[in-house]
C-alpha positions in Angstrom: 45.1 73.0 -28.3 46.2 71.4 -25.1 43.0 72.6 -23.4 40.9 71.1 -26.3 42.7 67.8 -26.0 42.1 67.7 -22.3 38.4 68.3 -22.9 38.3 65.5 -25.4 40.1 63.2 -22.9 37.6 64.1 -20.1 34.7 63.6 -22.4 36.1 60.2 -23.5 36.6 59.2 -19.8 33.1 60.2 -19.0 31.8 58.3 -22.0 33.5 55.0 -20.8 32.5 55.5 -17.2 28.9 56.0 -18.2 28.9 52.8 -20.3 30.6 50.9 -17.5 28.0 52.1 -15.0 25.2 51.0 -17.4 26.8 47.6 -17.9 27.1 47.1 -14.1 23.5 48.1 -13.6 22.3 45.7 -16.3 24.4 42.9 -14.8 23.0 43.6 -11.3 19.4 43.5 -12.6 20.0 40.4 -14.9 21.8 38.3 -12.2 18.6 37.1 -10.5 17.2 36.1 -13.8 20.3 34.2 -14.7 20.1 32.4 -11.3 16.5 31.5 -12.1 17.5 30.1 -15.5 20.4 28.1 -14.0 18.0 26.7 -11.4 15.7 25.6 -14.2 18.4 23.5 -15.7 19.6 21.5 -12.7 18.1 18.9 -10.4 16.4 19.5 -7.0 19.4 18.1 -5.0 21.8 20.5 -6.8 19.6 23.5 -5.8 19.2 22.3 -2.2 23.0 21.6 -1.7 24.9 24.9 -1.2 26.5 26.7 -2.9 24.0 27.0 -5.7 25.6 26.4 -9.2 26.2 29.5 -11.4 26.4 27.6 -14.7 23.6 25.8 -16.4 23.1 22.1 -15.8 22.2 19.3 -18.1 18.5 18.9 -17.3 17.1 21.8 -19.4 14.9 19.8 -21.7 13.6 17.5 -19.0 12.7 20.4 -16.7 11.1 22.5 -19.4 9.2 19.6 -20.9 7.9 18.7 -17.4 6.9 22.3 -16.8 5.0 22.6 -20.1 3.1 19.4 -19.6 2.5 19.5 -15.8 1.1 21.9 -13.3 -0.8 21.9 -10.0 -4.3 22.4 -11.6 -3.6 22.8 -15.3 -0.7 22.3 -17.7 1.6 25.3 -18.0 1.2 25.4 -21.8 -2.6 25.9 -21.3 -2.0 28.7 -18.7 0.4 30.4 -21.1 -2.2 30.3 -23.8 -4.8 31.8 -21.4 -2.5 34.6 -20.4 -1.7 35.4 -24.0 -5.4 35.5 -24.9 -6.1 37.7 -21.9 -3.2 40.1 -22.5 -3.8 40.5 -26.2 -7.5 40.9 -25.6 -7.0 43.6 -23.0 -4.4 45.5 -25.0 -6.4 45.4 -28.3 -9.7 46.2 -26.5 -8.3 49.2 -24.5 -6.6 50.7 -27.6 -9.7 50.3 -29.8 -12.1 51.8 -27.3 -9.7 54.6 -26.4 -9.1 55.5 -30.0 -12.8 55.7 -30.7 -13.7 57.6 -27.6 -10.8 60.1 -28.1 -11.9 60.5 -31.7 -15.4 61.3 -30.7 -14.4 63.8 -28.0 -12.0 65.7 -30.2 -13.8 65.7 -33.6 -17.5 65.7 -32.8 -19.4 68.6 -31.3 -22.1 67.3 -29.0 -23.4 68.6 -25.6 -21.4 67.6 -22.6 -18.5 66.2 -24.5 -16.0 67.8 -22.1 -18.0 66.5 -19.1 -17.9 63.0 -20.6 -14.2 63.2 -21.0 -13.6 64.2 -17.4 -16.0 61.5 -16.2 -13.8 59.0 -18.1 -10.7 60.6 -16.7 -12.1 60.4 -13.1 -12.2 56.6 -13.4 -8.4 56.7 -12.8 -9.4 57.3 -9.2 -11.1 53.9 -9.1 -8.7 51.1 -9.9 -9.8 47.5 -10.3 -9.1 46.7 -6.6 -11.5 49.4 -5.5 -14.5 48.4 -7.7 -13.7 44.7 -7.8 -16.9 43.6 -5.9 -19.4 45.4 -8.2 -17.4 44.5 -11.3 -17.5 40.8 -10.2 -21.3 41.0 -9.7 -21.8 42.5 -13.1 -19.6 39.8 -14.8 -21.4 37.1 -12.9 -24.8 38.4 -13.9 -23.8 38.4 -17.5 -22.6 34.8 -17.2 -18.9 35.6 -17.9 -17.4 33.6 -15.1 -14.7 31.1 -16.3 -14.6 32.6 -19.7 -12.2 34.7 -21.8 -14.9 37.4 -21.9 -14.9 37.6 -18.2 -11.1 37.8 -18.1 -10.9 40.6 -20.7 -14.1 42.7 -21.0 -14.1 44.2 -17.4 -10.6 45.5 -17.9 -10.8 46.9 -21.4 -11.8 50.5 -20.4 -8.7 52.8 -20.1 -8.9 56.4 -19.1 -5.1 56.8 -19.5 -5.1 55.6 -23.2 -8.1 57.8 -23.9 -6.3 60.8 -22.5 -3.1 60.1 -24.5 -5.0 59.7 -27.8 -7.0 62.8 -27.1 -3.9 64.8 -26.5 -2.3 63.4 -29.7 -5.4 64.1 -31.8 -5.5 67.7 -30.6 -2.0 68.2 -32.1 -3.2 67.1 -35.5 -3.6 70.2 -37.8 -7.2 71.2 -38.4 -6.3 71.6 -42.1 -6.2 67.8 -42.4 -9.8 67.4 -41.2 -10.9 70.3 -43.4 -9.2 68.8 -46.4 -10.8 65.4 -45.8 -14.2 67.0 -45.4 -13.7 68.9 -48.7 -12.8 65.7 -50.4 -16.0 64.2 -49.2 -14.5 61.7 -46.7 -16.8 60.5 -44.0 -15.7 60.8 -40.4 -14.8 57.1 -40.1 -12.9 57.3 -43.4 -10.9 60.2 -42.0 -10.3 58.2 -38.8 -9.2 55.0 -40.7 -7.1 56.5 -43.5 -5.5 59.5 -41.7 -5.6 59.3 -37.9 -4.8 55.6 -37.5 -1.7 55.6 -39.6 -0.5 58.8 -37.8 -1.1 57.1 -34.5 0.8 53.8 -35.2 3.8 54.6 -32.9 1.5 55.7 -30.1 -0.5 52.5 -30.6 2.6 50.4 -30.5 3.9 52.0 -27.3 0.5 51.5 -25.6 0.2 48.0 -26.8 3.5 47.0 -25.2 2.5 48.6 -21.9 -1.0 47.2 -21.9 0.1 43.7 -23.0 2.4 43.6 -20.0 -0.4 45.0 -17.8 -2.7 42.2 -18.9 -0.1 39.5 -18.7 0.7 40.3 -15.1 -2.9 40.4 -13.8 -3.4 38.2 -10.8 -6.2 39.4 -8.6 -8.9 39.6 -11.2 -8.3 36.2 -12.8 -8.1 34.7 -9.4 -11.5 36.0 -8.6 -13.3 35.4 -12.0 -12.0 31.9 -12.6 -12.8 28.8 -10.6 -12.2 26.3 -13.5 -8.5 25.2 -13.5 -8.5 25.2 -17.3 -9.0 29.0 -17.2 -6.0 29.7 -14.9 -3.4 32.2 -16.1 0.4 31.7 -15.8 0.7 34.1 -12.9 -1.9 32.1 -11.0 -0.1 28.9 -11.9 3.3 30.0 -10.5 1.6 31.0 -7.2 -0.1 27.6 -7.0 3.2 25.8 -7.5 4.6 27.0 -4.3 4.0 24.4 -1.6 1.8 24.8 1.5 2.7 23.2 4.8 5.4 20.6 4.8 5.3 19.9 1.1 8.5 20.1 -0.9 8.7 22.6 -3.8 9.9 21.3 -7.2 12.2 24.3 -7.7 13.6 23.4 -11.1 10.0 23.2 -12.5 9.0 26.4 -10.7 12.0 28.2 -12.1 11.4 26.8 -15.6 7.8 28.0 -15.4 8.9 31.4 -14.3 11.3 31.7 -17.2 8.6 30.6 -19.6 6.3 33.2 -18.2 8.9 35.9 -18.9 9.4 35.0 -22.6 6.2 36.4 -24.2 6.5 39.9 -22.7 10.2 40.0 -23.6 9.4 39.0 -27.2 6.7 41.7 -27.4 9.1 44.4 -26.2 11.9 43.3 -28.5 9.6 42.9 -31.5 8.1 46.4 -31.0 11.1 48.1 -29.6 11.6 50.7 -32.3 8.0 51.7 -32.5 7.7 51.7 -28.7 10.6 54.1 -28.4 9.3 56.4 -31.2 5.9 56.3 -29.6 7.3 57.6 -26.3 9.5 60.3 -27.7 7.9 61.5 -30.9 4.6 63.1 -31.9 4.0 62.6 -35.6 2.0 65.2 -37.3 
């Protein structure tokens, strides 16, 4: 009995130590974000005068209102909208194309289907940075400069998502496809009514990852857009930093940075349960 009590005590101590370590890790990661938030609520002299305050100031509404309505080349509100359109377009486009391509590779028998899959998979060796010049030339020839199509379409192909959906579809029992065929369901009916509902957790997990990927894009929007009204929020934050002897408006920059973090955080929180299930489960 004493030995069992000792095991319980050790287990309890380890439990609390684990949680304490997690809490310390979260605080360590969150502290810079807290400092950015505090800096977005104070005045420029308060930031410049050491030590920097650790508690929020009284200029929250003024700084955030100025951030939303101002900007170097375009209002921050417009840049947030552009980033949201780009991120949602990339996420939805990648998932739609990957679902259809994986469905065709798994459920249709046509010559060279395995070759096509590996050709798609080989594109992982060529990230956007490697093929950015020919991609830009194609986008320019199609008249997609300074447009949402130019921001989204060149980035919608995803070999990773195609591979993940292909692997998931291969785990679906063949009896489901046979039963659908016996019931007279057409291939797209089987895809929409059976495969899509079964893939919802995988779709949610990929949507979160791809939304953040699209939101954080910097190089491609910088290259494809010359009109300030098409700037994204990541571009806007970079443009706010001064050049030469100019002084940075740090409260506005920090407010813009906090605003830029809110949409990805809301997406992660809103889809948290499906995101976790999509990563750890395989529904059949």
